[in-house]
C-alpha positions, -999 to 999 in steps of 0.1 A, spaced: 3 0 -1 11 35 -14 1 63 14 2 100 1 -10 137 12 -12 161 -17 -36 193 -26 -61 195 -47 -71 230 -69 -92 239 -52 -63 247 -24 -82 211 -8 -58 189 10 -61 153 9 -44 122 18 -52 84 17 -41 54 -6 -25 55 -40 -44 33 -62 -43 30 -96 -22 68 -102 -52 80 -84 -50 94 -45 -85 83 -30 -95 107 -3 -100 94 26 -104 124 54 -132 121 65 -128 88 81 -91 93 97 -82 129 108 -54 132 99 -20 116 81 -3 107 110 -40 93 122 -41 73 84 -4 62 87 -7 50 118 -37 21 114 -16 9 81 8 -7 104 -8 -36 107 -34 -63 84 -65 -48 102 -57 -13 92 -44 -20 60 -78 -39 55 -99 -9 67 -82 19 47 -88 -6 9 -123 -7 18 -127 32 24 -105 34 -4 -128 23 -23 -161 42 -16 -140 75 -19 -137 105 -45 -108 101 -62 -82 126 -75 -59 123 -107 -25 126 -94 -15 150 -123 -42 173 -109 -25 170 -77 2 188 -55 21 164 -37 28 173 -4 50 155 23 35 119 34 26 134 66 30 172 60 34 183 99 55 155 120 60 159 154 91 152 147 123 148 119 155 128 133 180 129 103 213 103 105 243 116 98 279 99 84 259 67 82 281 53 54 310 42 58 324 61 23 302 88 34 324 92 66 354 90 45 349 122 22 334 140 56 372 134 70 353 119 98 357 82 94 386 81 122 359 86 144 339 58 140 313 70 163 294 43 182 259 57 186 239 73 153 248 109 144 218 126 153 199 162 139 166 174 135 149 188 109 117 217 106 88 213 88 96 243 69 123 227 55 108 201 35 87 203 3 66 173 -12 73 154 -50 78 175 -74 79 206 -55 107 230 -62 138 230 -32 151 262 -31 184 276 -27 188 305 -4 204 337 -12 232 334 12 246 303 -3 250 289 -31 270 259 -14 238 238 -22 248 203 -16 224 167 -21 220 139 4 203 106 -11 182 92 13 156 57 30 130 74 54 113 54 79 82 65 91 74 52 125 34 36 128 28 33 165 38 56 199 74 37 210 98 46 237 125 25 242 119 -8 222 146 -30 218 168 -38 184 147 -67 178 108 -52 183 126 -23 167 109 -30 130 76 -36 140 71 3 152 82 12 115 47 19 98 65 23 61 100 38 44 98 70 16 127 84 -2 146 118 12 165 147 -2 183 161 26 194 194 8 225 210 27 240 245 25 277 233 37 286 267 48 263 272 70 265 233 84 301 242 92 297 280 111 301 253 143 301 219 148 265 217 151 246 208 117 209 226 129 214 255 97 223 245 66 199 219 76 172 235 83 169 262 57 131 268 40 121 247 15 153 232 10 149 194 13 118 169 3 109 136 11 81 112 -8 60 107 -32 45 84 -6 46 59 21 53 25 7 41 5 39 65 -18 58 47 -50 47 63 -50 12 98 -43 25 104 -77 43 141 -59 53 152 -26 50 187 -38 42 189 -48 11 174 -17 -11 190 1 -34 194 37 -35 211 59 -60 209 98 -63 208 113 -96 215 151 -108 204 161 -141 208 118 -152 240 114 -139 241 90 -113 260 108 -84 251 84 -58 250 44 -58 248 25 -27 228 -7 -5 211 5 27 232 -26 39 261 -3 39 247 13 65 267 16 97 239 13 119 205 0 105 172 7 107 163 -12 140 194 1 155 181 36 149 148 30 155 158 18 191 186 46 200 160 75 186 133 55 210 153 56 241 163 93 245 123 104 228 88 85 222 84 85 189 46 89 174 29 79 146 40 94 115 74 109 129 106 105 101 140 96 109 159 102 73 190 76 81 218 96 63 236 96 31 260 72 13 293 88 -7 290 111 -40 279 143 -26 287 172 -40 317 192 -17 335 160 -17 345 164 -54 369 176 -68 361 203 -83 334 207 -62 296 207 -75 268 221 -63 233 219 -72 220 251 -92 181 263 -104 175 247 -135 191 211 -117 165 184 -118 172 160 -82 159 125 -84 162 101 -51 155 61 -67 147 36 -43 145 1 -52 108 -14 -42 98 19 -27 101 47 -60 112 81 -73 117 114 -56 119 142 -81 126 177 -70 136 210 -95 161 236 -77 151 273 -84 164 306 -66 146 314 -33 116 342 -41 131 375 -39 
């Protein structure tokens, strides 16, 4: 099952499952995308969603403005340097952190599929980071690693757009990761029952038709279960919360010469069995 949220031409925001390239509006039954995500975590809930969709109004995806699958999660947690090749190109390979390196993004920093990501006027060091996103389906506090995947509702694509100079103003990543509309996730959440092993996916980032990142999620230093368990130890994860699990090597700042996202570029994050997230780069409005 694929779950998405979008805005209709009349301005109304709807959410529901994607059925044959149309979005079924089940918002009258599930009051928020997070409520829908919570019910999608098990067979009973998915059956209820499917039955509700059969009697719901549907809209062609081409007629909708896609939003992040959950536009207002209570938490957006991101994992840094979680692939060895990216750690090496970041000059952090020697650190070998025993725990995930974490930072957060704000809701205002993310847009949906086919929506422009913005290069801010204060920096042109705008870099790409393709990532696997994990979406939580149940309230989760101090879950063991062995039980952690059972709290995951589904998976999605994530583009952790980064302003590298602002990221490096201090040792904290937050400024460089949170410019308005600088990142994206979507186009939908594919439910976890369709992804039995999140460690066997292939992730690629494609810039204007050129593959600039390519890796297996098996190469993560901290796998999905370890990340969910660790994050749940210090905060309660809520349905609809999203965790971006880190990017592999191949980012722009590590190239020679360095390469940055520019207006007119198209960035695609492609993950096997999950989908393709596409965004055009524009300059922020003046």
